[in-house]
PDB file of the backbone (N, CA, C, O) and the ligand in Angstrom, with CONECT records:
HET     ZN  A 101       1
ATOM      1  N   UNK A   1      30.932  -1.170  10.678  1.00  0.00           N
ATOM      2  CA  UNK A   1      29.682  -0.568  10.211  1.00  0.00           C
ATOM      3  C   UNK A   1      29.380   0.719  10.953  1.00  0.00           C
ATOM      4  O   UNK A   1      29.590   0.829  12.161  1.00  0.00           O
ATOM      5  N   UNK A   2      28.898   1.659  10.224  1.00  0.00           N
ATOM      6  CA  UNK A   2      28.512   2.937  10.864  1.00  0.00           C
ATOM      7  C   UNK A   2      27.309   2.743  11.709  1.00  0.00           C
ATOM      8  O   UNK A   2      26.433   1.934  11.404  1.00  0.00           O
ATOM      9  N   UNK A   3      27.267   3.489  12.780  1.00  0.00           N
ATOM     10  CA  UNK A   3      26.127   3.470  13.638  1.00  0.00           C
ATOM     11  C   UNK A   3      24.933   4.139  12.904  1.00  0.00           C
ATOM     12  O   UNK A   3      25.074   5.215  12.323  1.00  0.00           O
ATOM     13  N   UNK A   4      23.808   3.499  12.946  1.00  0.00           N
ATOM     14  CA  UNK A   4      22.643   4.092  12.250  1.00  0.00           C
ATOM     15  C   UNK A   4      22.047   5.194  13.082  1.00  0.00           C
ATOM     16  O   UNK A   4      22.105   5.172  14.312  1.00  0.00           O
ATOM     17  N   UNK A   5      21.479   6.151  12.401  1.00  0.00           N
ATOM     18  CA  UNK A   5      20.787   7.208  13.098  1.00  0.00           C
ATOM     19  C   UNK A   5      19.548   6.657  13.784  1.00  0.00           C
ATOM     20  O   UNK A   5      18.903   5.728  13.298  1.00  0.00           O
ATOM     21  N   UNK A   6      19.242   7.238  14.894  1.00  0.00           N
ATOM     22  CA  UNK A   6      18.093   6.791  15.655  1.00  0.00           C
ATOM     23  C   UNK A   6      16.804   7.005  14.878  1.00  0.00           C
ATOM     24  O   UNK A   6      15.955   6.118  14.792  1.00  0.00           O
ATOM     25  N   UNK A   7      16.679   8.191  14.318  1.00  0.00           N
ATOM     26  CA  UNK A   7      15.464   8.495  13.590  1.00  0.00           C
ATOM     27  C   UNK A   7      15.656   8.195  12.102  1.00  0.00           C
ATOM     28  O   UNK A   7      16.564   8.720  11.456  1.00  0.00           O
ATOM     29  N   UNK A   8      14.792   7.352  11.586  1.00  0.00           N
ATOM     30  CA  UNK A   8      14.832   7.100  10.177  1.00  0.00           C
ATOM     31  C   UNK A   8      13.658   7.821   9.550  1.00  0.00           C
ATOM     32  O   UNK A   8      12.514   7.660   9.973  1.00  0.00           O
ATOM     33  N   UNK A   9      13.947   8.604   8.557  1.00  0.00           N
ATOM     34  CA  UNK A   9      12.880   9.356   7.903  1.00  0.00           C
ATOM     35  C   UNK A   9      12.468   8.689   6.620  1.00  0.00           C
ATOM     36  O   UNK A   9      13.055   8.897   5.558  1.00  0.00           O
ATOM     37  N   UNK A  10      11.448   7.888   6.751  1.00  0.00           N
ATOM     38  CA  UNK A  10      10.912   7.243   5.569  1.00  0.00           C
ATOM     39  C   UNK A  10       9.677   8.024   5.130  1.00  0.00           C
ATOM     40  O   UNK A  10       8.920   8.530   5.958  1.00  0.00           O
ATOM     41  N   UNK A  11       9.493   8.109   3.851  1.00  0.00           N
ATOM     42  CA  UNK A  11       8.226   8.587   3.384  1.00  0.00           C
ATOM     43  C   UNK A  11       7.494   7.376   2.811  1.00  0.00           C
ATOM     44  O   UNK A  11       8.082   6.540   2.124  1.00  0.00           O
ATOM     45  N   UNK A  12       6.244   7.305   3.099  1.00  0.00           N
ATOM     46  CA  UNK A  12       5.460   6.159   2.660  1.00  0.00           C
ATOM     47  C   UNK A  12       4.822   6.465   1.312  1.00  0.00           C
ATOM     48  O   UNK A  12       4.268   7.544   1.103  1.00  0.00           O
ATOM     49  N   UNK A  13       4.905   5.538   0.437  1.00  0.00           N
ATOM     50  CA  UNK A  13       4.336   5.666  -0.895  1.00  0.00           C
ATOM     51  C   UNK A  13       3.311   4.569  -1.076  1.00  0.00           C
ATOM     52  O   UNK A  13       3.635   3.384  -0.996  1.00  0.00           O
ATOM     53  N   UNK A  14       2.089   4.960  -1.317  1.00  0.00           N
ATOM     54  CA  UNK A  14       1.060   3.929  -1.482  1.00  0.00           C
ATOM     55  C   UNK A  14       1.238   3.208  -2.798  1.00  0.00           C
ATOM     56  O   UNK A  14       1.475   3.827  -3.836  1.00  0.00           O
ATOM     57  N   UNK A  15       1.123   1.907  -2.747  1.00  0.00           N
ATOM     58  CA  UNK A  15       1.311   1.078  -3.928  1.00  0.00           C
ATOM     59  C   UNK A  15      -0.009   0.541  -4.445  1.00  0.00           C
ATOM     60  O   UNK A  15      -0.937   0.299  -3.672  1.00  0.00           O
ATOM     61  N   UNK A  16      -0.088   0.358  -5.733  1.00  0.00           N
ATOM     62  CA  UNK A  16      -1.243  -0.294  -6.317  1.00  0.00           C
ATOM     63  C   UNK A  16      -1.180  -1.771  -5.967  1.00  0.00           C
ATOM     64  O   UNK A  16      -0.183  -2.427  -6.267  1.00  0.00           O
ATOM     65  N   UNK A  17      -2.236  -2.321  -5.329  1.00  0.00           N
ATOM     66  CA  UNK A  17      -2.169  -3.738  -4.946  1.00  0.00           C
ATOM     67  C   UNK A  17      -1.795  -4.646  -6.125  1.00  0.00           C
ATOM     68  O   UNK A  17      -1.121  -5.659  -5.939  1.00  0.00           O
ATOM     69  N   UNK A  18      -2.221  -4.290  -7.303  1.00  0.00           N
ATOM     70  CA  UNK A  18      -1.929  -5.134  -8.469  1.00  0.00           C
ATOM     71  C   UNK A  18      -0.437  -5.177  -8.768  1.00  0.00           C
ATOM     72  O   UNK A  18       0.032  -6.095  -9.441  1.00  0.00           O
ATOM     73  N   UNK A  19       0.316  -4.194  -8.278  1.00  0.00           N
ATOM     74  CA  UNK A  19       1.745  -4.192  -8.526  1.00  0.00           C
ATOM     75  C   UNK A  19       2.520  -4.984  -7.469  1.00  0.00           C
ATOM     76  O   UNK A  19       3.726  -5.200  -7.588  1.00  0.00           O
ATOM     77  N   UNK A  20       1.803  -5.403  -6.446  1.00  0.00           N
ATOM     78  CA  UNK A  20       2.431  -6.112  -5.331  1.00  0.00           C
ATOM     79  C   UNK A  20       1.948  -7.559  -5.238  1.00  0.00           C
ATOM     80  O   UNK A  20       2.727  -8.489  -5.031  1.00  0.00           O
ATOM     81  N   UNK A  21       0.643  -7.709  -5.397  1.00  0.00           N
ATOM     82  CA  UNK A  21       0.020  -9.030  -5.249  1.00  0.00           C
ATOM     83  C   UNK A  21      -0.333  -9.572  -6.621  1.00  0.00           C
ATOM     84  O   UNK A  21      -0.867  -8.836  -7.451  1.00  0.00           O
ATOM     85  N   UNK A  22      -0.055 -10.807  -6.873  1.00  0.00           N
ATOM     86  CA  UNK A  22      -0.341 -11.329  -8.225  1.00  0.00           C
ATOM     87  C   UNK A  22      -1.815 -11.665  -8.376  1.00  0.00           C
ATOM     88  O   UNK A  22      -2.540 -11.812  -7.391  1.00  0.00           O
ATOM     89  N   UNK A  23      -2.247 -11.785  -9.633  1.00  0.00           N
ATOM     90  CA  UNK A  23      -3.671 -11.919  -9.971  1.00  0.00           C
ATOM     91  C   UNK A  23      -4.316 -13.128  -9.319  1.00  0.00           C
ATOM     92  O   UNK A  23      -5.478 -13.079  -8.915  1.00  0.00           O
ATOM     93  N   UNK A  24      -3.566 -14.208  -9.217  1.00  0.00           N
ATOM     94  CA  UNK A  24      -4.121 -15.404  -8.625  1.00  0.00           C
ATOM     95  C   UNK A  24      -4.521 -15.176  -7.181  1.00  0.00           C
ATOM     96  O   UNK A  24      -5.584 -15.613  -6.740  1.00  0.00           O
ATOM     97  N   UNK A  25      -3.662 -14.491  -6.456  1.00  0.00           N
ATOM     98  CA  UNK A  25      -3.980 -14.235  -5.054  1.00  0.00           C
ATOM     99  C   UNK A  25      -5.091 -13.159  -4.968  1.00  0.00           C
ATOM    100  O   UNK A  25      -6.002 -13.292  -4.150  1.00  0.00           O
ATOM    101  N   UNK A  26      -5.031 -12.140  -5.767  1.00  0.00           N
ATOM    102  CA  UNK A  26      -6.017 -11.059  -5.718  1.00  0.00           C
ATOM    103  C   UNK A  26      -7.439 -11.570  -6.079  1.00  0.00           C
ATOM    104  O   UNK A  26      -8.439 -10.994  -5.651  1.00  0.00           O
ATOM    105  N   UNK A  27      -7.501 -12.627  -6.849  1.00  0.00           N
ATOM    106  CA  UNK A  27      -8.797 -13.152  -7.274  1.00  0.00           C
ATOM    107  C   UNK A  27      -9.505 -13.833  -6.129  1.00  0.00           C
ATOM    108  O   UNK A  27     -10.701 -14.113  -6.217  1.00  0.00           O
ATOM    109  N   UNK A  28      -8.766 -14.111  -5.025  1.00  0.00           N
ATOM    110  CA  UNK A  28      -9.362 -14.684  -3.845  1.00  0.00           C
ATOM    111  C   UNK A  28      -9.864 -13.530  -2.970  1.00  0.00           C
ATOM    112  O   UNK A  28      -9.064 -12.710  -2.520  1.00  0.00           O
ATOM    113  N   UNK A  29     -11.184 -13.454  -2.720  1.00  0.00           N
ATOM    114  CA  UNK A  29     -11.705 -12.311  -1.927  1.00  0.00           C
ATOM    115  C   UNK A  29     -11.089 -12.227  -0.536  1.00  0.00           C
ATOM    116  O   UNK A  29     -11.098 -11.159   0.075  1.00  0.00           O
ATOM    117  N   UNK A  30     -10.564 -13.311  -0.036  1.00  0.00           N
ATOM    118  CA  UNK A  30      -9.963 -13.302   1.296  1.00  0.00           C
ATOM    119  C   UNK A  30      -8.443 -13.250   1.239  1.00  0.00           C
ATOM    120  O   UNK A  30      -7.757 -13.696   2.159  1.00  0.00           O
ATOM    121  N   UNK A  31      -7.937 -12.706   0.160  1.00  0.00           N
ATOM    122  CA  UNK A  31      -6.466 -12.752  -0.068  1.00  0.00           C
ATOM    123  C   UNK A  31      -5.685 -12.201   1.133  1.00  0.00           C
ATOM    124  O   UNK A  31      -4.606 -12.698   1.455  1.00  0.00           O
ATOM    125  N   UNK A  32      -6.230 -11.183   1.787  1.00  0.00           N
ATOM    126  CA  UNK A  32      -5.471 -10.562   2.879  1.00  0.00           C
ATOM    127  C   UNK A  32      -5.155 -11.539   3.995  1.00  0.00           C
ATOM    128  O   UNK A  32      -4.168 -11.370   4.712  1.00  0.00           O
ATOM    129  N   UNK A  33      -5.995 -12.571   4.148  1.00  0.00           N
ATOM    130  CA  UNK A  33      -5.779 -13.552   5.212  1.00  0.00           C
ATOM    131  C   UNK A  33      -4.654 -14.515   4.886  1.00  0.00           C
ATOM    132  O   UNK A  33      -4.111 -15.180   5.769  1.00  0.00           O
ATOM    133  N   UNK A  34      -4.314 -14.582   3.624  1.00  0.00           N
ATOM    134  CA  UNK A  34      -3.270 -15.510   3.201  1.00  0.00           C
ATOM    135  C   UNK A  34      -1.862 -14.923   3.286  1.00  0.00           C
ATOM    136  O   UNK A  34      -0.866 -15.634   3.158  1.00  0.00           O
ATOM    137  N   UNK A  35      -1.807 -13.630   3.502  1.00  0.00           N
ATOM    138  CA  UNK A  35      -0.511 -12.953   3.549  1.00  0.00           C
ATOM    139  C   UNK A  35       0.223 -13.296   4.873  1.00  0.00           C
ATOM    140  O   UNK A  35      -0.359 -13.198   5.954  1.00  0.00           O
ATOM    141  N   UNK A  36       1.458 -13.681   4.772  1.00  0.00           N
ATOM    142  CA  UNK A  36       2.258 -13.946   5.962  1.00  0.00           C
ATOM    143  C   UNK A  36       2.994 -12.650   6.346  1.00  0.00           C
ATOM    144  O   UNK A  36       3.821 -12.147   5.585  1.00  0.00           O
ATOM    145  N   UNK A  37       2.688 -12.133   7.509  1.00  0.00           N
ATOM    146  CA  UNK A  37       3.306 -10.882   7.978  1.00  0.00           C
ATOM    147  C   UNK A  37       4.586 -11.211   8.723  1.00  0.00           C
ATOM    148  O   UNK A  37       4.666 -12.198   9.454  1.00  0.00           O
ATOM    149  N   UNK A  38       5.579 -10.367   8.523  1.00  0.00           N
ATOM    150  CA  UNK A  38       6.876 -10.634   9.142  1.00  0.00           C
ATOM    151  C   UNK A  38       7.049  -9.871  10.450  1.00  0.00           C
ATOM    152  O   UNK A  38       7.989 -10.123  11.204  1.00  0.00           O
ATOM    153  N   UNK A  39       6.149  -8.951  10.712  1.00  0.00           N
ATOM    154  CA  UNK A  39       6.290  -8.209  11.966  1.00  0.00           C
ATOM    155  C   UNK A  39       5.726  -6.811  11.868  1.00  0.00           C
ATOM    156  O   UNK A  39       5.549  -6.263  10.780  1.00  0.00           O
ATOM    157  N   UNK A  40       5.449  -6.250  13.017  1.00  0.00           N
ATOM    158  CA  UNK A  40       4.842  -4.940  13.078  1.00  0.00           C
ATOM    159  C   UNK A  40       5.927  -3.863  13.115  1.00  0.00           C
ATOM    160  O   UNK A  40       6.952  -4.039  13.774  1.00  0.00           O
ATOM    161  N   UNK A  41       5.716  -2.789  12.438  1.00  0.00           N
ATOM    162  CA  UNK A  41       6.700  -1.717  12.359  1.00  0.00           C
ATOM    163  C   UNK A  41       6.257  -0.512  13.184  1.00  0.00           C
ATOM    164  O   UNK A  41       5.110  -0.416  13.620  1.00  0.00           O
ATOM    165  N   UNK A  42       7.208   0.403  13.382  1.00  0.00           N
ATOM    166  CA  UNK A  42       6.867   1.630  14.071  1.00  0.00           C
ATOM    167  C   UNK A  42       6.023   2.542  13.202  1.00  0.00           C
ATOM    168  O   UNK A  42       5.234   3.347  13.698  1.00  0.00           O
ATOM    169  N   UNK A  43       6.203   2.403  11.911  1.00  0.00           N
ATOM    170  CA  UNK A  43       5.472   3.262  10.977  1.00  0.00           C
ATOM    171  C   UNK A  43       3.994   2.983  11.039  1.00  0.00           C
ATOM    172  O   UNK A  43       3.573   1.828  11.101  1.00  0.00           O
ATOM    173  N   UNK A  44       3.215   4.024  11.023  1.00  0.00           N
ATOM    174  CA  UNK A  44       1.777   3.841  11.073  1.00  0.00           C
ATOM    175  C   UNK A  44       1.140   4.184   9.719  1.00  0.00           C
ATOM    176  O   UNK A  44       1.691   4.932   8.911  1.00  0.00           O
ATOM    177  N   UNK A  45      -0.036   3.605   9.514  1.00  0.00           N
ATOM    178  CA  UNK A  45      -0.766   3.814   8.258  1.00  0.00           C
ATOM    179  C   UNK A  45      -1.246   5.270   8.170  1.00  0.00           C
ATOM    180  O   UNK A  45      -1.849   5.780   9.114  1.00  0.00           O
ATOM    181  N   UNK A  46      -0.985   5.929   7.057  1.00  0.00           N
ATOM    182  CA  UNK A  46      -1.460   7.320   6.894  1.00  0.00           C
ATOM    183  C   UNK A  46      -2.983   7.433   6.867  1.00  0.00           C
ATOM    184  O   UNK A  46      -3.545   8.498   7.121  1.00  0.00           O
ATOM    185  N   UNK A  47      -3.636   6.319   6.555  1.00  0.00           N
ATOM    186  CA  UNK A  47      -5.086   6.331   6.447  1.00  0.00           C
ATOM    187  C   UNK A  47      -5.772   5.936   7.736  1.00  0.00           C
ATOM    188  O   UNK A  47      -6.871   6.407   8.030  1.00  0.00           O
ATOM    189  N   UNK A  48      -5.137   5.082   8.500  1.00  0.00           N
ATOM    190  CA  UNK A  48      -5.730   4.590   9.745  1.00  0.00           C
ATOM    191  C   UNK A  48      -4.921   5.125  10.909  1.00  0.00           C
ATOM    192  O   UNK A  48      -3.883   4.565  11.264  1.00  0.00           O
ATOM    193  N   UNK A  49      -5.386   6.186  11.490  1.00  0.00           N
ATOM    194  CA  UNK A  49      -4.636   6.892  12.528  1.00  0.00           C
ATOM    195  C   UNK A  49      -4.101   5.930  13.584  1.00  0.00           C
ATOM    196  O   UNK A  49      -4.863   5.241  14.261  1.00  0.00           O
ATOM    197  N   UNK A  50      -2.788   5.899  13.707  1.00  0.00           N
ATOM    198  CA  UNK A  50      -2.166   5.112  14.786  1.00  0.00           C
ATOM    199  C   UNK A  50      -2.056   3.641  14.555  1.00  0.00           C
ATOM    200  O   UNK A  50      -1.492   2.929  15.386  1.00  0.00           O
ATOM    201  N   UNK A  51      -2.588   3.143  13.426  1.00  0.00           N
ATOM    202  CA  UNK A  51      -2.514   1.722  13.191  1.00  0.00           C
ATOM    203  C   UNK A  51      -1.185   1.364  12.533  1.00  0.00           C
ATOM    204  O   UNK A  51      -0.838   1.894  11.477  1.00  0.00           O
ATOM    205  N   UNK A  52      -0.446   0.454  13.172  1.00  0.00           N
ATOM    206  CA  UNK A  52       0.892   0.163  12.689  1.00  0.00           C
ATOM    207  C   UNK A  52       0.880  -0.709  11.446  1.00  0.00           C
ATOM    208  O   UNK A  52       0.020  -1.567  11.249  1.00  0.00           O
ATOM    209  N   UNK A  53       1.887  -0.440  10.615  1.00  0.00           N
ATOM    210  CA  UNK A  53       2.006  -1.213   9.379  1.00  0.00           C
ATOM    211  C   UNK A  53       2.743  -2.530   9.646  1.00  0.00           C
ATOM    212  O   UNK A  53       3.554  -2.631  10.567  1.00  0.00           O
ATOM    213  N   UNK A  54       2.445  -3.516   8.831  1.00  0.00           N
ATOM    214  CA  UNK A  54       3.103  -4.802   8.930  1.00  0.00           C
ATOM    215  C   UNK A  54       4.134  -4.930   7.808  1.00  0.00           C
ATOM    216  O   UNK A  54       3.924  -4.475   6.683  1.00  0.00           O
ATOM    217  N   UNK A  55       5.231  -5.551   8.149  1.00  0.00           N
ATOM    218  CA  UNK A  55       6.231  -5.844   7.131  1.00  0.00           C
ATOM    219  C   UNK A  55       5.863  -7.162   6.461  1.00  0.00           C
ATOM    220  O   UNK A  55       5.632  -8.168   7.132  1.00  0.00           O
ATOM    221  N   UNK A  56       5.814  -7.146   5.175  1.00  0.00           N
ATOM    222  CA  UNK A  56       5.474  -8.375   4.432  1.00  0.00           C
ATOM    223  C   UNK A  56       6.620  -8.636   3.435  1.00  0.00           C
ATOM    224  O   UNK A  56       6.923  -7.832   2.554  1.00  0.00           O
ATOM    225  N   UNK A  57       7.223  -9.793   3.631  1.00  0.00           N
ATOM    226  CA  UNK A  57       8.335 -10.188   2.757  1.00  0.00           C
ATOM    227  C   UNK A  57       7.791 -10.806   1.489  1.00  0.00           C
ATOM    228  O   UNK A  57       6.642 -11.242   1.428  1.00  0.00           O
ATOM    229  N   UNK A  58       8.623 -10.834   0.500  1.00  0.00           N
ATOM    230  CA  UNK A  58       8.263 -11.497  -0.762  1.00  0.00           C
ATOM    231  C   UNK A  58       7.866 -12.929  -0.427  1.00  0.00           C
ATOM    232  O   UNK A  58       8.539 -13.603   0.353  1.00  0.00           O
ATOM    233  N   UNK A  59       6.772 -13.388  -1.019  1.00  0.00           N
ATOM    234  CA  UNK A  59       6.284 -14.740  -0.758  1.00  0.00           C
ATOM    235  C   UNK A  59       5.350 -15.126  -1.883  1.00  0.00           C
ATOM    236  O   UNK A  59       5.151 -14.375  -2.838  1.00  0.00           O
ATOM    237  N   UNK A  60       4.779 -16.314  -1.750  1.00  0.00           N
ATOM    238  CA  UNK A  60       3.884 -16.798  -2.819  1.00  0.00           C
ATOM    239  C   UNK A  60       2.771 -15.783  -3.010  1.00  0.00           C
ATOM    240  O   UNK A  60       2.038 -15.476  -2.070  1.00  0.00           O
ATOM    241  N   UNK A  61       2.645 -15.272  -4.193  1.00  0.00           N
ATOM    242  CA  UNK A  61       1.603 -14.309  -4.515  1.00  0.00           C
ATOM    243  C   UNK A  61       1.965 -12.846  -4.227  1.00  0.00           C
ATOM    244  O   UNK A  61       1.253 -11.931  -4.643  1.00  0.00           O
ATOM    245  N   UNK A  62       3.068 -12.637  -3.520  1.00  0.00           N
ATOM    246  CA  UNK A  62       3.516 -11.282  -3.205  1.00  0.00           C
ATOM    247  C   UNK A  62       4.862 -11.080  -3.894  1.00  0.00           C
ATOM    248  O   UNK A  62       5.830 -11.787  -3.614  1.00  0.00           O
ATOM    249  N   UNK A  63       4.905 -10.113  -4.790  1.00  0.00           N
ATOM    250  CA  UNK A  63       6.083 -10.027  -5.665  1.00  0.00           C
ATOM    251  C   UNK A  63       7.259  -9.312  -5.058  1.00  0.00           C
ATOM    252  O   UNK A  63       8.372  -9.427  -5.570  1.00  0.00           O
ATOM    253  N   UNK A  64       7.059  -8.585  -3.996  1.00  0.00           N
ATOM    254  CA  UNK A  64       8.186  -7.814  -3.416  1.00  0.00           C
ATOM    255  C   UNK A  64       7.924  -7.531  -1.960  1.00  0.00           C
ATOM    256  O   UNK A  64       6.793  -7.619  -1.482  1.00  0.00           O
ATOM    257  N   UNK A  65       9.008  -7.183  -1.251  1.00  0.00           N
ATOM    258  CA  UNK A  65       8.875  -6.809   0.142  1.00  0.00           C
ATOM    259  C   UNK A  65       8.195  -5.453   0.227  1.00  0.00           C
ATOM    260  O   UNK A  65       8.570  -4.518  -0.481  1.00  0.00           O
ATOM    261  N   UNK A  66       7.204  -5.348   1.085  1.00  0.00           N
ATOM    262  CA  UNK A  66       6.544  -4.055   1.240  1.00  0.00           C
ATOM    263  C   UNK A  66       5.825  -3.980   2.572  1.00  0.00           C
ATOM    264  O   UNK A  66       5.846  -4.922   3.364  1.00  0.00           O
ATOM    265  N   UNK A  67       5.200  -2.863   2.800  1.00  0.00           N
ATOM    266  CA  UNK A  67       4.492  -2.641   4.048  1.00  0.00           C
ATOM    267  C   UNK A  67       2.991  -2.777   3.779  1.00  0.00           C
ATOM    268  O   UNK A  67       2.501  -2.397   2.716  1.00  0.00           O
ATOM    269  N   UNK A  68       2.284  -3.320   4.750  1.00  0.00           N
ATOM    270  CA  UNK A  68       0.867  -3.588   4.546  1.00  0.00           C
ATOM    271  C   UNK A  68       0.080  -3.109   5.753  1.00  0.00           C
ATOM    272  O   UNK A  68       0.503  -3.298   6.894  1.00  0.00           O
ATOM    273  N   UNK A  69      -1.058  -2.495   5.503  1.00  0.00           N
ATOM    274  CA  UNK A  69      -1.954  -2.151   6.600  1.00  0.00           C
ATOM    275  C   UNK A  69      -3.057  -3.189   6.623  1.00  0.00           C
ATOM    276  O   UNK A  69      -3.848  -3.304   5.686  1.00  0.00           O
ATOM    277  N   UNK A  70      -3.096  -3.952   7.727  1.00  0.00           N
ATOM    278  CA  UNK A  70      -4.101  -5.030   7.769  1.00  0.00           C
ATOM    279  C   UNK A  70      -5.479  -4.490   8.168  1.00  0.00           C
ATOM    280  O   UNK A  70      -6.421  -5.265   8.334  1.00  0.00           O
ATOM    281  N   UNK A  71      -5.599  -3.208   8.316  1.00  0.00           N
ATOM    282  CA  UNK A  71      -6.887  -2.607   8.635  1.00  0.00           C
ATOM    283  C   UNK A  71      -7.604  -2.144   7.367  1.00  0.00           C
ATOM    284  O   UNK A  71      -8.796  -2.397   7.187  1.00  0.00           O
ATOM    285  N   UNK A  72      -6.862  -1.464   6.493  1.00  0.00           N
ATOM    286  CA  UNK A  72      -7.473  -0.939   5.261  1.00  0.00           C
ATOM    287  C   UNK A  72      -6.978  -1.677   4.026  1.00  0.00           C
ATOM    288  O   UNK A  72      -7.367  -1.346   2.906  1.00  0.00           O
ATOM    289  N   UNK A  73      -6.113  -2.688   4.226  1.00  0.00           N
ATOM    290  CA  UNK A  73      -5.564  -3.496   3.120  1.00  0.00           C
ATOM    291  C   UNK A  73      -4.821  -2.647   2.082  1.00  0.00           C
ATOM    292  O   UNK A  73      -4.832  -2.951   0.889  1.00  0.00           O
ATOM    293  N   UNK A  74      -4.183  -1.590   2.555  1.00  0.00           N
ATOM    294  CA  UNK A  74      -3.378  -0.818   1.601  1.00  0.00           C
ATOM    295  C   UNK A  74      -1.919  -1.283   1.721  1.00  0.00           C
ATOM    296  O   UNK A  74      -1.463  -1.765   2.758  1.00  0.00           O
ATOM    297  N   UNK A  75      -1.212  -1.106   0.584  1.00  0.00           N
ATOM    298  CA  UNK A  75       0.206  -1.451   0.496  1.00  0.00           C
ATOM    299  C   UNK A  75       1.028  -0.202   0.407  1.00  0.00           C
ATOM    300  O   UNK A  75       0.617   0.783  -0.206  1.00  0.00           O
ATOM    301  N   UNK A  76       2.180  -0.234   1.012  1.00  0.00           N
ATOM    302  CA  UNK A  76       3.077   0.932   0.961  1.00  0.00           C
ATOM    303  C   UNK A  76       4.505   0.507   0.734  1.00  0.00           C
ATOM    304  O   UNK A  76       4.917  -0.591   1.108  1.00  0.00           O
ATOM    305  N   UNK A  77       5.245   1.389   0.119  1.00  0.00           N
ATOM    306  CA  UNK A  77       6.666   1.273   0.032  1.00  0.00           C
ATOM    307  C   UNK A  77       7.237   2.327   0.967  1.00  0.00           C
ATOM    308  O   UNK A  77       6.628   3.378   1.166  1.00  0.00           O
ATOM    309  N   UNK A  78       8.395   2.052   1.537  1.00  0.00           N
ATOM    310  CA  UNK A  78       9.040   3.068   2.373  1.00  0.00           C
ATOM    311  C   UNK A  78      10.237   3.572   1.602  1.00  0.00           C
ATOM    312  O   UNK A  78      11.099   2.796   1.190  1.00  0.00           O
ATOM    313  N   UNK A  79      10.285   4.880   1.409  1.00  0.00           N
ATOM    314  CA  UNK A  79      11.350   5.456   0.616  1.00  0.00           C
ATOM    315  C   UNK A  79      12.226   6.387   1.469  1.00  0.00           C
ATOM    316  O   UNK A  79      11.739   7.111   2.338  1.00  0.00           O
ATOM    317  N   UNK A  80      13.523   6.341   1.189  1.00  0.00           N
ATOM    318  CA  UNK A  80      14.424   7.302   1.806  1.00  0.00           C
ATOM    319  C   UNK A  80      14.163   8.667   1.179  1.00  0.00           C
ATOM    320  O   UNK A  80      13.479   8.794   0.164  1.00  0.00           O
ATOM    321  N   UNK A  81      14.736   9.681   1.824  1.00  0.00           N
ATOM    322  CA  UNK A  81      14.544  11.045   1.333  1.00  0.00           C
ATOM    323  C   UNK A  81      14.984  11.207  -0.136  1.00  0.00           C
ATOM    324  O   UNK A  81      14.441  12.036  -0.866  1.00  0.00           O
ATOM    325  N   UNK A  82      15.970  10.406  -0.554  1.00  0.00           N
ATOM    326  CA  UNK A  82      16.437  10.515  -1.920  1.00  0.00           C
ATOM    327  C   UNK A  82      15.593   9.678  -2.901  1.00  0.00           C
ATOM    328  O   UNK A  82      15.889   9.634  -4.095  1.00  0.00           O
ATOM    329  N   UNK A  83      14.573   9.034  -2.405  1.00  0.00           N
ATOM    330  CA  UNK A  83      13.652   8.317  -3.308  1.00  0.00           C
ATOM    331  C   UNK A  83      13.911   6.834  -3.444  1.00  0.00           C
ATOM    332  O   UNK A  83      13.106   6.101  -4.018  1.00  0.00           O
ATOM    333  N   UNK A  84      15.062   6.389  -2.902  1.00  0.00           N
ATOM    334  CA  UNK A  84      15.363   4.943  -2.999  1.00  0.00           C
ATOM    335  C   UNK A  84      14.407   4.195  -2.052  1.00  0.00           C
ATOM    336  O   UNK A  84      14.025   4.706  -0.999  1.00  0.00           O
ATOM    337  N   UNK A  85      14.044   3.005  -2.447  1.00  0.00           N
ATOM    338  CA  UNK A  85      13.214   2.193  -1.582  1.00  0.00           C
ATOM    339  C   UNK A  85      14.056   1.682  -0.426  1.00  0.00           C
ATOM    340  O   UNK A  85      15.144   1.144  -0.632  1.00  0.00           O
ATOM    341  N   UNK A  86      13.551   1.851   0.790  1.00  0.00           N
ATOM    342  CA  UNK A  86      14.271   1.366   1.981  1.00  0.00           C
ATOM    343  C   UNK A  86      14.088  -0.138   2.101  1.00  0.00           C
ATOM    344  O   UNK A  86      14.808  -0.791   2.857  1.00  0.00           O
ATOM    345  N   UNK A  87      13.157  -0.682   1.384  1.00  0.00           N
ATOM    346  CA  UNK A  87      12.842  -2.097   1.540  1.00  0.00           C
ATOM    347  C   UNK A  87      13.652  -2.989   0.614  1.00  0.00           C
ATOM    348  O   UNK A  87      13.702  -4.205   0.798  1.00  0.00           O
ATOM    349  N   UNK A  88      14.268  -2.396  -0.355  1.00  0.00           N
ATOM    350  CA  UNK A  88      15.010  -3.155  -1.321  1.00  0.00           C
ATOM    351  C   UNK A  88      16.178  -3.868  -0.663  1.00  0.00           C
ATOM    352  O   UNK A  88      16.667  -4.875  -1.175  1.00  0.00           O
ATOM    353  N   UNK A  89      16.629  -3.341   0.481  1.00  0.00           N
ATOM    354  CA  UNK A  89      17.786  -3.905   1.141  1.00  0.00           C
ATOM    355  C   UNK A  89      17.432  -5.034   2.122  1.00  0.00           C
ATOM    356  O   UNK A  89      18.316  -5.701   2.659  1.00  0.00           O
ATOM    357  N   UNK A  90      16.170  -5.230   2.340  1.00  0.00           N
ATOM    358  CA  UNK A  90      15.763  -6.240   3.317  1.00  0.00           C
ATOM    359  C   UNK A  90      15.857  -7.629   2.698  1.00  0.00           C
ATOM    360  O   UNK A  90      15.555  -8.622   3.361  1.00  0.00           O
TER     361      UNK A  90
HETATM  362 ZN    ZN A 101      -4.633   1.562   6.944  1.00  0.00          ZN2+
END
């Protein structure tokens, strides 16, 4: 395997919550508390200065792996410079 570059340049793309979380989960006003986070990332939320994003794997009510800000409840995808999702490989 090739050695990975130290710096990974992801661009964050904000996602519509409805495209990530299913209606059943979204209908619960406390849905954010039910999300199981897989870990904190180096990437920070563009909206919340310095607040790190959480990695959320596909799970009940969550249709795909994505990044989540537990402060503003925004969802993000991480894209490589060529536009491919970096999370599709996880
Ligand atoms: Zn945020």
